[in-house]
N, C-alpha and C positions, 0 to 999 in steps of 0.2 A: 500517282493521279487520278482521275477517275476517269473512264474513261465515256467519248459520248454516245448518247444513248442510238440504237440503230433508228433511221429513217422508215418508219411503216408507211408500206406503199400497199393499195388496192389498185386490183386491175378490172377493168371489165373490157369484154371481149369476145365475140362471139364464134368465131373461126379456132376451134380448139386447139388446134395445132400452134398456131401464133399465139394462141395465149401461154397454153403450157410453153414453150418457149422463150418468153417473156418472164415466166417466173421462175425458169431455173437461171435466164443470164442475168438477172437481177438480186438471186437469193447469193449467187455465186461472186457478189460485190460486196465488200468489206461495207460494213456501215447501211446495206440496203436489207430490209426482211419484208416481203410479201406477204399479207395478212389476210390479204380477199384477191379471190379468183373468182370472177363469174362470167355471166355470158350474155348480160344484158345491164340497161341503168338500173332496170327498174328492181333486183337483186341485190345491185350496189347499195343505192339507198338503205335498203332492209338491213344491210350490212354493216352500214356506220352508225344504225341504230346501237349497237352491241360491240363492234368494234373501236378503238380507236385509230384513227389513221391520219396521218401527213400530209400524203397525195394519193388523187388518185387517177390514174393513168388510164385515158377512159376512149374507146373509138368510137367514133362520130356515126359510121353506119352502123344501128344494132336494131334489132326485133324488140318489141314490146317499150323499151323505151331507149329510144336513139342517144346521142353524147350531148348534143347541144340541151336534150330536155332534162337530161341527167346534170349534166350540168348549174344548169336554174333553179335544180332542185338542192343540189349540195349548196350552193350561194345562200339559199333560205336558208336553211336549216343544220346546214355545218358551216358555214364562214370559214372557219378556221383550218380548213380542208382546201390545200393547194391543187389546182386541175392541172393537167395536160392534157390536151385533146390527139389525138392521133387518126391520122390520116392517110390515104392515096395521094389525097390533092394536096400541091404546096404550092399556091397562089396566094395572092394579097386579098383577094374578095371571100377566101374559104380564112384567112386567118383572123381577118374583123371579124367576121360573122364569130370567132371562136371567143372572140376577147371583148366583143360587145355582150358575148352571153355570159362574161364572168369569169373566164378558164383563163390562167396565171401565163397560158401560153399553147405551145402545139409542135409535133414532133410526126415527120414523115414517116411512113411505113417503113421505107428506103433507108432512114437515117441507120448509123453505124451504132455497136454498141459505147465506144465511148462518147458518141454525142447523145445518145438518150442518159448517159450517165449525168453527162454534167447537167442537164437539160433539168434532171430532177434535182439534183441539189441547187440549182440556180434559181428555180421556182421557191423550194423550200424556204433559203438561203435570201435571198434576194426578192423576191415575190413575184416574180417575170421570168420566163425563158423565150427569145426569137431569134431565131438562128444568123448568122454571118449575111447568108445569103437575102434575108429579108429587106425591104428598100429602104433608105433611110429618107426618104420623103413620107412613105409610109409610118414609120418610127414615131417620126415627127408631129405627125398628124393624129395616131392614138395619143402620144403622150400632152399636147395640147390641147384634144379635147377630154384628157381624163378619165378615156378606156384605157390606160396605162399608167399606175400608180405605182411604180417600180420604187424601193427602198436601199438608199447608201450609207455608209459608215457612217456613224455618228458626226465625226471630226470629215464631212465629205467637204467641207467649202474649204478643199485645200488650193494650193497656189501653184500651178503646173509652172514649169521654168519655160523657157523662151523657145526650146527645142520642144520640147512636148506639145506648147498650144502651136506652135505651127503644122505638127503633123498632127494633129486632135482635128484642126480646122481641114485639114486636107483628107482625113477618117470620116468628117461629114458633109464633105462632099465629093462622096466616093470613090476616091482614088483608091487605089488595090496597095497592097506593100512594093508591089515592084515599080509604081507608078511614081510613089512618095519617094523610093531610092531613087529612080532616077532623077526625081526633081529636083531633088536634096545635094545627089552626090554623093551618096552616106550608102553602106553597106545595106543589104535588107536582114541582116542580123540585129545591125543598130536600129533599124526603124522598129524591129519586134521587140528587140529589147527595151525602148521609148514606151510603146505599145502596154508593155507586161507589167513597166512601170506605172501608167498610169491607172492599167485598170488595179493592181493594189492598193492606190491612193484610194480610190474608189469604189473598191469592194464589189467591183464590176464581175462576172463571170465571163463575160464574153467582148468582143468589140460594140455589140448594138447596147450593153452596157453602158460604155464612154458615149456614145452616141445620146443615150438618154439622159445621162447627167449632165453633159453642155447644154442638153436641148432645155432640161428640168432647171437648170441654177444659172442659166446664161453665161456658162463662162466663156462662152469666145466673144460675145457682144461686149462684157464688161470687162474681158483685156481688151478686146478692139478701143474700147472708149478711153482705156485710160493713159 
């Protein structure tokens, strides 16, 4: 069986220590390959003219051309390249600014390696990445206004069973796993298993993907009306 091609990554980050650390981190992950590592957005755009890239990981604040400016250029001239913006900020205002300007998601510089890996795979495979800590109300606004246009499995119009639907409703109400567990008198492991099952059915990478799917497809409304 032919193995999958590596995800080709470009990094634009003006702090050399952080940039070099990212390069090493990502190159050590199976299936990832950093093919561009530069210190500003302008050099990134110039590199994309000659180098094939699947995803650009771009710092929000950089000299010469910052992350937002670089994202706009990528959207205009390299629309197939996915973009994740990096920032020390982690609030709704920054996330909305990033997405409004064409980013597929964002990462905090404080995020762990596992989160960065998941974000890259999610952005490439589904077209979006937002962390589980992002407000569900904010996600709903982004989906309804078309600022986020996630993609799901072709057969994603699935029917969840009644137990999964109940859990999905609670997730959309921003209840935690522990709160759902207490409410339904089920173990946390049972709740987590149901959540994973739903994510697999729709091709979501995290809970945010489940919420997006429910909003985009009216799953909750449809089932409540039946």
